[in-house]
C-alpha positions in Angstrom: 0.0 0.0 0.0 1.5 3.4 -0.9 2.7 5.6 1.9 1.9 9.3 1.8 2.2 12.2 4.2 2.1 11.6 8.0 5.0 14.0 8.6 3.4 15.1 12.0 2.9 11.5 13.2 6.4 10.4 12.2 7.9 13.3 14.0 5.8 12.6 17.0 7.0 9.0 17.1 10.6 10.1 16.9 10.1 12.7 19.7 8.4 10.1 21.9 11.3 7.7 21.6 13.9 10.4 22.0 12.1 12.0 25.0 12.2 8.7 27.0 15.5 7.4 25.8 18.0 7.1 28.7 15.3 7.9 31.4 13.4 4.6 31.1 11.6 2.3 28.8 10.3 4.3 25.8 6.7 3.4 25.0 4.4 5.1 22.4 0.7 4.3 22.0 -0.4 5.0 18.4 -4.2 5.2 18.5 -6.8 5.7 15.8 -9.9 4.2 14.2 -9.6 1.0 12.2 -8.3 1.3 8.7 -6.8 4.8 9.3 -3.2 3.6 8.7 -1.7 3.0 12.1 0.2 -0.1 11.1 1.5 1.5 7.9 2.7 4.5 9.8 4.5 2.5 12.5 6.1 0.1 10.0 7.3 3.1 7.9 8.8 4.7 11.0 10.4 1.4 11.9 12.0 1.1 8.5 13.3 4.6 8.6 14.9 4.1 12.0 16.6 0.7 11.6 19.9 2.2 12.7 18.4 3.1 16.1 17.8 -0.5 16.9 21.0 -2.5 16.1 19.8 -5.6 18.0 16.7 -6.0 15.8 12.9 -5.6 15.8 10.0 -7.7 17.0 6.5 -7.5 15.6 3.2 -9.1 16.6 -0.4 -8.6 15.5 -2.3 -9.0 18.8 -5.6 -9.4 16.9 -7.3 -7.1 19.4 -10.3 -6.6 17.1 -10.5 -9.8 15.0 -14.2 -10.4 14.3 -14.0 -14.3 14.2 -11.4 -15.0 16.8 -10.5 -13.9 20.3 -7.7 -11.4 20.9 -4.3 -13.1 21.1 -3.5 -14.1 24.6 -0.2 -12.6 25.9 1.2 -16.1 26.3 0.8 -16.7 22.5 2.5 -13.5 21.7 5.3 -14.2 24.1 5.7 -17.7 22.5 6.3 -16.0 19.1 8.7 -13.5 20.6 10.7 -16.2 22.3 10.8 -18.2 19.1 12.2 -15.1 17.3 14.8 -14.8 20.1 15.9 -18.3 19.3 14.2 -20.0 22.2 13.1 -23.5 21.1 9.4 -24.3 21.5 10.1 -27.0 24.1 12.0 -24.5 26.2 9.2 -22.1 26.6 7.8 -22.2 30.2 4.1 -23.1 30.6 3.5 -20.4 33.3 2.9 -16.9 32.0 5.0 -15.2 34.7 7.9 -17.5 33.8 7.5 -16.6 30.1 7.5 -12.9 30.9 10.6 -13.4 33.0 12.5 -15.3 30.3 11.5 -12.7 27.6 12.6 -9.8 29.7 15.9 -11.4 30.5 16.6 -12.0 26.8 15.9 -8.4 25.8 17.6 -6.8 28.8 20.5 -4.7 27.7 19.5 -4.8 24.0 18.5 -1.9 21.8 15.4 -3.3 20.1 12.2 -2.0 18.7 9.1 -4.0 19.7 5.9 -3.3 17.7 2.6 -4.5 19.4 0.1 -4.0 16.6 -3.7 -4.0 17.0 -3.9 -4.3 20.8 -7.2 -4.6 22.6 -6.4 -3.2 26.0 -3.5 -2.4 28.4 -3.8 -5.8 30.1 -2.9 -7.5 26.8 0.1 -5.3 26.4 1.7 -5.2 29.9 3.2 -8.8 29.8 4.9 -7.9 26.5 6.7 -4.8 27.8 10.5 -5.2 28.5 11.5 -4.8 32.1 14.2 -2.1 31.7 15.4 0.8 29.5 17.1 0.2 26.2 14.2 -1.0 24.0 11.4 1.1 22.5 7.9 -0.2 22.4 5.3 1.1 19.9 1.7 0.0 20.5 -1.1 0.5 18.0 -4.7 0.2 19.0 -8.2 1.5 18.2 -8.4 2.3 21.9 -6.5 5.1 23.6 -5.0 2.7 26.2 -5.1 5.5 28.8 -4.0 3.0 31.4 -0.6 2.6 29.7 -0.3 6.4 29.6 -1.2 6.8 33.2 0.7 3.9 34.8 3.6 3.1 32.4 4.2 6.6 31.2 3.5 5.8 27.6 3.5 8.7 25.1 0.1 9.0 23.3 0.0 9.7 19.6 -3.3 10.0 17.8 -3.4 9.2 14.1 -5.7 11.6 12.2 -7.4 11.1 8.9 -5.3 11.9 5.8 -5.5 15.5 4.7 -7.2 16.2 1.4 -3.8 16.8 -0.2 -2.4 13.5 1.2 -5.6 11.6 0.1 -5.3 13.1 -3.4 -1.7 12.1 -3.5 -2.5 8.5 -2.6 -5.3 8.3 -5.2 -2.9 9.8 -7.8 -0.2 7.3 -7.0 -2.5 4.5 -8.0 -3.9 5.9 -11.3 -2.4 6.4 -14.7 -1.1 9.8 -15.7 -3.8 12.3 -16.6 -6.9 10.8 -14.9 -6.6 12.9 -11.7 -5.8 16.1 -13.6 -8.7 15.6 -16.1 -11.3 15.1 -13.4 -10.3 17.0 -10.3 -13.8 17.5 -9.0 -14.6 13.8 -9.1 -11.3 13.1 -7.3 -12.3 15.6 -4.7 -15.7 13.8 -4.4 -14.1 10.4 -4.0 -11.6 11.7 -1.5 -14.5 13.4 0.5 -16.5 10.2 0.5 -13.6 8.2 1.8 -13.1 10.8 4.5 -9.3 10.5 4.6 -9.5 6.8 5.7 -6.4 5.1 4.3 -7.9 1.7 3.8 -11.1 3.1 2.2 -9.0 5.2 -0.2 -6.8 2.2 -1.2 -9.9 0.2 -2.1 -11.5 3.0 -4.1 -8.2 3.7 -5.9 -7.8 0.0 -6.7 -11.4 0.0 -8.1 -10.5 3.0 -10.3 -7.1 1.6 -11.4 -8.6 -1.7 -12.5 -11.4 0.1 -14.5 -9.4 2.5 -16.7 -12.4 2.9 -19.0 -14.6 4.2 -16.2 -14.8 7.9 -15.7 -14.0 9.0 -12.2 -17.3 10.8 -12.2 -19.1 7.5 -12.7 -17.2 5.9 -9.9 -18.0 8.8 -7.6 -21.7 8.6 -8.4 -21.6 4.8 -7.7 -20.0 5.5 -4.4 -22.6 8.2 -3.5 -25.5 5.8 -4.3 -24.1 2.9 -2.1 -24.7 4.4 1.4 -24.3 2.1 4.4 -21.7 1.6 7.1 -19.9 -0.7 9.3 -21.7 -0.1 12.6 -18.5 0.1 14.6 -17.1 2.9 12.4 -20.1 5.0 11.7 -18.4 8.1 12.9 -21.2 9.3 15.1 -23.8 9.2 12.3 -21.7 11.0 9.8 -22.0 9.1 6.5 -18.8 10.6 5.3 -16.9 8.2 7.7 -19.0 5.2 6.9 -16.8 2.3 5.6 -19.6 0.0 4.6 -20.4 2.1 1.5 -16.8 1.7 0.4 -16.6 -2.0 1.1 -20.0 -2.7 -0.4 -19.0 -0.8 -3.5 -16.1 -3.2 -4.1 -18.3 -6.2 -3.0 -21.2 -5.4 -5.3 -18.8 -5.2 -8.2 -17.9 -8.9 -7.8 -19.2 -11.8 -9.8 -21.5 -14.0 -7.8 -19.0 -16.8 -7.1 -16.5 -14.3 -5.7 -19.2 -12.5 -3.8 -20.5 -15.7 -2.3 -17.0 -16.8 -1.3 -16.4 -13.4 0.4 -19.5 -13.7 2.4 -18.6 -17.3 3.6 -15.1 -16.2 4.5 -16.9 -14.4 7.4 -17.2 -17.8 9.0 -13.5 -18.7 8.8 -11.4 -17.8 11.9 -8.2 -17.0 10.0 -5.5 -16.0 10.1 -5.4 -17.1 6.5 -6.8 -19.7 4.2 -5.5 -22.0 1.4 -7.1 -22.5 -2.0 -8.5 -25.9 -1.2 -9.8 -24.9 2.2 -11.6 -22.0 0.5 -13.0 -24.4 -2.1 -14.4 -26.6 0.6 -15.9 -23.6 2.4 -17.7 -22.6 -0.7 -18.2 -26.0 -2.3 -16.7 -24.7 -5.5 -14.5 -26.7 -8.0 -10.8 -25.8 -7.8 -10.7 -23.9 -11.1 -13.7 -21.7 -10.2 -12.2 -21.1 -6.7 -8.9 -19.8 -8.1 -10.8 -17.4 -10.3 -12.9 -16.2 -7.4 -9.8 -15.7 -5.2 -8.0 -13.8 -8.0 -11.1 -11.5 -8.4 -11.1 -10.8 -4.6 -7.4 -10.1 -4.7 -7.8 -7.7 -7.6 -10.5 -5.9 -5.6 -8.1 -5.7 -2.6 -10.7 -7.6 -0.5 -8.1 -10.4 -0.1 -4.3 -10.4 -0.2 -2.3 -13.4 -1.4 0.4 -12.9 1.2 2.3 -16.1 0.2 1.7 -18.3 -2.9 -1.7 -20.1 -2.5 -2.6 -18.5 0.9 -4.9 -15.6 1.4 -5.7 -13.1 4.2 -7.5 -9.8 4.6 -7.7 -6.8 6.9 -9.7 -7.3 10.0 -12.2 -4.6 9.0 -12.9 -6.5 5.8 -13.3 -9.7 7.8 -15.8 -7.9 10.0 -17.7 -6.8 6.9 -17.7 -10.3 5.6 -18.9 -11.6 8.9 -21.8 -9.1 8.8 -22.7 -10.1 5.3 -22.8 -13.8 6.0 -25.4 -13.2 8.8 -27.9 -12.5 6.0 -27.4 -16.0 4.7 -30.0 -18.6 5.8 -29.0 -20.4 9.0 -28.9 -23.7 7.0 -26.4 -22.2 4.5 -24.1 -21.0 7.3 -24.4 -24.3 9.1 -23.5 -26.3 6.0 -20.5 -24.0 5.2 -19.2 -24.3 8.7 -19.5 -28.1 8.6 -17.7 -28.2 5.2 -14.9 -26.1 6.7 -14.6 -28.3 9.7 -14.7 -31.4 7.6 -12.0 -30.1 5.3 -9.5 -29.6 8.1 -10.5 -32.8 9.9 -10.1 -35.0 6.8 -6.9 -33.3 5.7 -5.4 -33.6 9.2 -6.6 -37.2 9.4 -4.8 -38.1 6.1 -1.6 -36.3 7.2 -1.6 -37.9 10.6 -1.9 -41.4 9.0 1.5 -40.7 7.3 3.1 -39.5 10.6 1.7 -42.3 12.7 0.4 -45.2 10.4 0.0 -47.7 13.3 -1.9 -45.3 15.6 -5.5 -46.4 16.0 -7.4 -44.3 13.4 -10.3 -42.0 14.2 -13.5 -43.2 12.7 -14.8 -40.4 10.5 -18.4 -39.8 9.6 -19.3 -39.8 5.9 -17.7 -36.8 4.0 -19.8 -33.7 3.7 -20.7 -32.9 0.1 -18.4 -30.3 -1.6 -15.4 -30.9 0.7 -12.0 -31.1 -1.1 -9.5 -32.2 1.6 -5.7 -32.1 1.1 -4.1 -35.5 0.5 -0.4 -35.5 1.4 1.4 -38.2 -0.4 4.1 -39.0 2.0 5.5 -38.2 5.5 7.4 -35.1 4.2 4.3 -33.6 2.6 2.3 -34.4 5.7 4.7 -32.6 8.0 4.8 -29.6 5.6 1.0 -29.4 5.5 0.7 -29.5 9.3 3.4 -26.8 9.6 1.6 -24.5 7.2 -1.8 -25.0 8.8 -0.7 -25.2 12.4 -2.2 -21.9 13.5 -5.4 -22.4 11.5 -6.0 -25.8 13.0 -5.6 -24.5 16.5 -8.2 -21.8 15.7 -10.5 -24.5 14.2 -10.5 -26.4 17.5 -11.5 -23.2 19.3 -14.2 -22.4 16.7 -15.6 -25.9 17.0 -15.8 -25.5 20.8 -17.6 -22.1 20.5 -20.2 -23.6 18.1 -20.8 -26.7 20.2 -19.4 -29.0 17.4 -18.1 -31.5 20.0 -17.2 -34.2 17.5 -14.9 -31.9 15.6 -13.3 -30.7 18.8 -12.0 -34.0 20.0 -11.3 -35.5 16.5 -9.3 -32.4 15.4 -7.4 -32.5 18.7 -6.6 -36.2 18.1 -5.2 -35.7 14.6 -2.9 -32.9 15.9 -1.3 -35.0 18.6 1.5 -36.6 16.7 2.6 -33.4 14.9 2.5 -31.3 18.0 4.5 -33.9 19.9 7.2 -34.2 17.2 7.6 -30.5 16.9 7.6 -30.0 20.7 4.6 -27.7 20.7 3.7 -28.9 24.2 1.6 -25.8 25.2 -0.5 -26.1 22.1 -1.0 -29.9 22.7 -2.1 -29.3 26.2 -4.5 -26.5 25.1 -6.3 -28.5 22.3 -6.4 -31.7 24.5 -7.9 -29.8 27.4 -10.6 -28.7 25.0 -11.1 -32.3 23.9 -11.2 -33.4 27.6 -13.9 -30.8 28.4 -16.0 -32.0 25.5 -15.6 -35.6 26.5 -16.5 -34.9 30.1 -19.6 -33.0 29.1 -20.8 -35.8 26.9 -19.8 -38.6 29.2 -17.5 -40.1 26.6 -15.1 -42.2 28.6 -13.0 -43.4 25.7 -12.4 -39.8 24.5 -11.7 -38.7 28.1 -9.1 -41.5 28.4 -7.4 -40.5 25.2 -7.2 -36.9 26.2 -5.7 -37.8 29.6 -3.0 -39.9 27.8 -2.1 -37.1 25.4 -2.0 -34.4 28.1 0.1 -36.7 30.2 2.7 -37.1 27.5 3.0 -33.3 27.1 3.3 -32.8 30.9 6.0 -35.4 31.1 8.1 -33.8 28.4 7.8 -30.4 30.1 8.9 -31.8 33.5 5.5 -31.9 35.2 5.9 -35.5 36.0 3.4 -35.5 38.9 0.6 -34.0 36.7 1.5 -36.6 34.0 1.1 -39.5 36.5 -2.2 -38.1 37.6 -3.6 -38.0 34.1 -2.3 -41.5 33.3 -3.9 -42.9 36.4 -7.2 -41.3 35.5 -6.9 -42.8 32.0 -6.2 -46.3 33.4 -9.4 -46.1 35.6 -11.5 -45.1 32.6 -10.0 -47.8 30.3 -10.6 -50.4 33.0 -14.2 -49.4 33.2 -14.4 -49.8 29.4 -12.5 -53.1 29.5 -10.1 -51.6 26.9 -7.1 -53.7 27.6 -5.1 -52.4 24.5 -5.7 -48.8 25.6 -4.5 -49.8 29.1 -1.4 -51.3 27.6 -0.6 -48.1 25.7 -1.1 -46.1 28.9 1.2 -48.4 30.8 4.0 -47.8 28.3 3.7 -44.1 29.0 3.4 -44.7 32.7 6.7 -46.7 32.5 8.3 -43.6 30.9 7.1 -41.5 33.8 8.4 -44.0 36.3 11.8 -43.9 34.7 11.8 -40.1 34.9 10.9 -40.4 38.6 14.0 -42.7 39.1 12.0 -45.9 39.6 13.3 -48.3 36.9 11.9 -51.4 38.7 8.4 -49.9 38.4 9.0 -49.0 34.8 9.9 -52.6 34.1 6.7 -53.8 35.8 4.6 -51.5 33.8 6.2 -52.6 30.5 5.9 -56.3 31.4 2.2 -55.9 32.1 1.7 -53.9 28.8 3.4 -56.8 26.9 1.0 -59.3 28.4 -2.0 -57.2 27.5 -0.9 -56.6 24.0 -0.2 -60.4 23.5 -3.5 -61.4 25.0 -5.4 -59.2 22.6 -3.3 -59.9 19.5 -2.1 -56.3 19.1 1.2 -56.9 17.3 2.3 -53.3 16.9 1.8 -52.9 20.6 3.8 -56.1 21.3 6.7 -54.8 19.3 6.7 -51.4 21.1 6.5 -53.2 24.5 9.4 -55.5 23.5 11.6 -52.5 22.8 10.5 -50.8 26.0 11.5 -53.9 28.0 14.8 -54.0 26.2 15.4 -50.5 27.3 14.4 -51.3 30.9 16.9 -54.2 31.0 19.6 -52.0 29.5 19.0 -49.4 32.2 19.3 -52.2 34.8 22.7 -53.3 33.3 21.2 -56.6 31.8 22.5 -56.0 28.3 22.1 -59.5 26.8 18.5 -59.6 27.9 18.0 -56.2 26.3 19.4 -57.5 23.0 17.1 -60.5 23.0 14.0 -58.3 23.5 15.1 -55.7 20.9 16.0 -58.3 18.2 12.5 -59.7 18.5 11.1 -56.1 18.4 13.0 -55.2 15.2 11.9 -58.4 13.4 8.2 -57.7 14.3 8.4 -54.0 13.4 9.9 -54.7 10.0 7.1 -57.2 9.4 4.5 -54.6 10.4 6.3 -51.6 8.7 6.6 -49.7 11.9 9.6 -47.6 11.0 9.3 -45.3 14.0 9.3 -48.2 16.4 12.1 -49.9 14.5 14.3 -46.8 14.8 13.8 -46.8 18.6 14.7 -50.5 18.8 17.9 -50.1 16.7 18.9 -47.3 19.1 18.3 -49.6 22.1 20.3 -52.4 20.5 23.2 -50.0 19.8 23.1 -48.9 23.5 23.2 -52.6 24.7 26.0 -53.6 22.3 28.1 -50.5 23.3 27.9 -51.4 26.9 29.0 -55.0 26.1 32.0 -53.7 24.3 30.6 -54.6 20.8 31.5 -51.2 19.4 31.3 -52.0 15.7 27.9 -53.6 16.1 26.8 -50.6 18.2 27.9 -48.3 15.4 25.9 -50.3 12.8 22.8 -50.2 15.0 23.0 -46.5 15.7 23.4 -45.8 11.9 20.3 -47.8 11.2 18.4 -45.8 13.8 19.8 -42.5 12.5 18.8 -43.3 8.8 15.3 -44.2 9.8 14.8 -41.2 12.0 16.0 -38.8 9.3 13.7 -40.4 6.7 10.8 -39.9 9.1 11.7 -36.4 10.1 11.6 -37.4 13.8 13.9 -34.8 15.3 14.4 -36.1 18.8 15.0 -39.7 17.7 17.6 -38.4 15.2 19.4 -36.5 18.0 19.3 -39.5 20.3 20.9 -41.7 17.7 23.6 -39.0 17.0 24.4 -38.6 20.6 24.8 -42.4 21.2 26.8 -42.8 18.0 29.1 -40.0 19.2 29.6 -41.9 22.5 30.7 -45.0 20.5 32.9 -43.0 18.2 34.7 -41.6 21.2 35.2 -45.0 22.7 36.7 -46.2 19.4 39.3 -43.5 19.6 37.8 -41.0 17.1 37.0 -37.8 19.1 36.6 -35.7 15.9 33.8 -38.0 14.7 32.3 -38.0 18.2 32.4 -34.2 18.2 30.6 -34.0 14.8 27.9 -36.4 16.0 27.4 -34.5 19.2 27.3 -31.1 17.5 24.5 -32.4 15.2 22.6 -33.8 18.2 23.0 -30.5 20.2 21.7 -28.5 17.3 18.5 -30.6 17.2 18.0 -30.7 20.9 18.5 -26.9 21.1 16.0 -26.4 18.3 13.3 -28.4 20.0 14.1 -27.1 23.4 14.9 -30.5 25.0 16.4 -30.4 28.5 19.1 -32.9 27.5 20.7 -30.1 25.4 22.5 -28.6 28.4 24.1 -31.9 29.4 25.3 -32.5 25.9 26.7 -29.0 25.6 28.9 -29.7 28.6 30.1 -33.0 27.1 30.8 -31.3 23.8 32.9 -28.6 25.4 35.0 -31.2 27.2 35.5 -33.1 24.0 36.7 -30.1 22.1 39.1 -29.3 24.9 40.5 -32.8 24.7 40.9 -32.4 20.9 42.8 -29.1 21.4 45.1 -30.7 24.0 46.1 -33.4 21.5 
């Protein structure tokens, strides 16, 4: 979007930062109505002042006024900031106060610019403020945020409407030479109708630019005739500040497929949407959908911010949400169900690639018009989940708000493997808590048990072992009531893992032995293989390495037969560990390389790091510290990336190894 004028506001921002520099934390609150250009102003100032902030800039859209989604919780914004500051997902604390403390410690002593865009209120902003001088914070909001001004000493800046000269300059920048000069009165009329609102002017200018054969007088008349308004921006009854007339003008110029899609987008929570998801929402063939999306983009009602993914300004989303309310309830219901079905079926297909032996969710018959994504392999499945991660989390929340209980727990279930592999533990706990609430409300004991198991795994990974045990014990009671012995066996494997973390290897062994019996009694071969490897690890931890090898050789044979590559990678790693401790170093090396190759093929980051770490141990014992160092560095990079607590221990070992190499 072109940038014009704003000299007063730019100077005010510079003054606000200079005035507070050296005396405390510099905070500026840039306030103004939606669509007036607050974000454009702040981003332009940030670009012009890069040299003031040598340690970088952080930006977040706090979604304070999103029509179809709640404002972004401070914890989510902090998670994004910590990620930008190179804190791995798994290292982000669960507690908000701990997140704030970590964030403030990381920015302390740095000269950074922090842009908090589209804030709802002061309470949303306060946890995101640095704790000491050095940084500058610029907040944009439709509210004045007087609490920040009064308590934190923020400098208020009000963004006014563009002047007539600035508005004319903006329109002229979008039109071909001569059109503005030849119809100056019509330009004045258009500028007056847009009332200096940047977003409105941009839409009008785009309309004029894409209709070079239309006179500006005709466009002005059309704008005059289409009175209306977004209720929240009616300007105290003044039609000159009514956005709905501008938006409806662009909307009414659309063909019906594009207009219908735009209305239905009011049901989608955002933040963006793919082509196939939009096709499912509107039940349109792919070719027609692409044409509709292109038409919406040309009208600046949507932006293709990255190839194949579309988003829009929150005011336009609000306008779409208002339009869709005029649709019959049945039409809205069907579109919402198609959207839910699209994401559920796409996630289900992707999850089957990530975890092919996991007990599949039984889906209801497909809703007519749904066109789900169909990843063709593990790599495509991981890429799809990564791209849709934020949308899927929003869909779980949307399903919960609309009482679509089946979609809540099924979507949460399909997300479990991906969120676990990527160490998004906070997200996993959030969606599974939603699933647990639904299951408890409906008296669904099986769904309750599954949610307890998944939450327990996340708690265990984040060091909340007591909470993990509590959830697992609840799951076992529910599964016993259901006589689900296979489910109990899976839960026992996780309980064994918790017992090991608690330092009780004997209890871990007992849990795994019981799990093996249950799996065998009920003919669950994949479970038998996993339990065999678990027992092998138990015996290795107890120093019974020959017994460990026996169990794991049986596990590998069965896992190869079943095609359980994830389980096979784990078993090879355990075999390598046992051989290493028996002095069979060449055999250990071969086992670890098998585990490493499989883990890399699967994209399982932690398993890859584990194999590299163990392989490094063996290489060091074989007298090759350089090879060990290379393996450990690879493992440390992965563990740091996923925020695993073992990274610190490995870092110390790597430092000692490098010192030994230097001494040689």
